[in-house]
C-alpha positions, 0 to 999 in steps of 0.5 A: 805942643804934641811933643811936650804932651807925649814926652810926659807919657800921657797915655801911661798916666791914664793907666795905659791901654788897660785903663782905657779898656777898664773905663769903657767896660765901666761905662757899658756896665753902667748903661746896662745896670741903670737901664739907660736905653729904657730911660732915654725912650721913657714917656713923660708919665714914666719920667713923672713917676720916677724918683728925683734920683732916677730923673737925674740919671735920665738927664746924665744918661742923655748927656753921655749918649749925646757926647758919645754921638758927638765923639763919633761925628767928630772922629768922622769929621777928622777923617774927612778933613785929613783926606781933603788936607785941611789947612791950619788957617781954616781952623780960625775961620771955622771958629769965627763963623761958629761963634758968629752963628752962635751969637745970632742964635742966642740973640733970636732965642733970648729976644722976645721980638727980634729983627727976625720975628718982625720980618718972618712968620713964626714958622719961617723964623723957627726954620731959619733959627734951626738952620743956623743952629745946625750950621753952628753945631757943625762949625763947633764940632769941626774946631777940634777935628780941623785942628787935628787934621791941620796938625797932621798936614803940617807934620806937628802930629805924626800918625806913622804905622811903622811906630805902633807905640807912638801911633797908639799914643797919638790916636788916644790923645786925639780921641780924648781931645775930641771927647773933651771938645764934644762934651763942652759943645754938647752942653752948650748946644743942649742949653741953646736948644732948650732956650730955642724950644722955650721960645718957639713952643706954643705951650707955656706949661705942661702938667698931669692931674687925676680927677677926685673920686667923689667930686669929678669936677675937682682936679688933683694935680700931680707934682712930684714924688715925696718918697718912693711910694707917695706923690704930692698932689695939689689943687692948682696947676702950679705948686706955688698957687696951690691952697690944698695939698694931699699925698697919694700912693703910687699904686693908687695914682697909676690905677687911675686915668691920668690927664695931661694938661697943656696950657697955651701961651698968652691964652686962657684956654688949654689942651687936655690929653688922656693917658 
């Protein structure tokens, strides 16, 4: 497989080394221009006051950072597996174990009352599920590294320092394979983690509101920006239950005390915070 890809001048189709350098330069420029680090560390209220495009950028930025971290972890695992001389049949074993653990985690997150819910307390069930998720993550991120390591061990992939041209192509091919696998597994893990957080969270919903200037017992809940300078507000926590709507300028909203309301699951009570 490797020989067929190399015969097709894989690296040259990517524009050579210059094309790869250009790609990384573009990514660095993108991160700097769009304030990716600031977006990643922004608070809930900062994300609320962001536009739809900005929130989408935050999600994309999160994903890109996670993929890069996954690539670094995959590269590190590849080096470890090459040192311990991992055999080819273990790739299949790792894949089977990872798939089994994923199905177990999926069963726990999607089932309201799973077998583990009935046997364990809430905290023990959460710890058990998180442990399985970590093991599953390790297995999934080990699939491509173990395949590359076994290919080197079996001689189907040669990393010879005496052939710098072929070495560069092989390393580039390995990194791109790890990058592709990382992007797929990160997406899967994010989806699984979201389901896990939804099940074990004690809160059903979170929203922000400000008090009416004239009637302090009336709450105006902040839904979203309708343009760059105006928010849509309503008289209910949920936008589909609201009967009264109004718009408010961004500057006016930010000058008022903003409250965070967390509604508990299966309870009429709620918890309020001040921002």
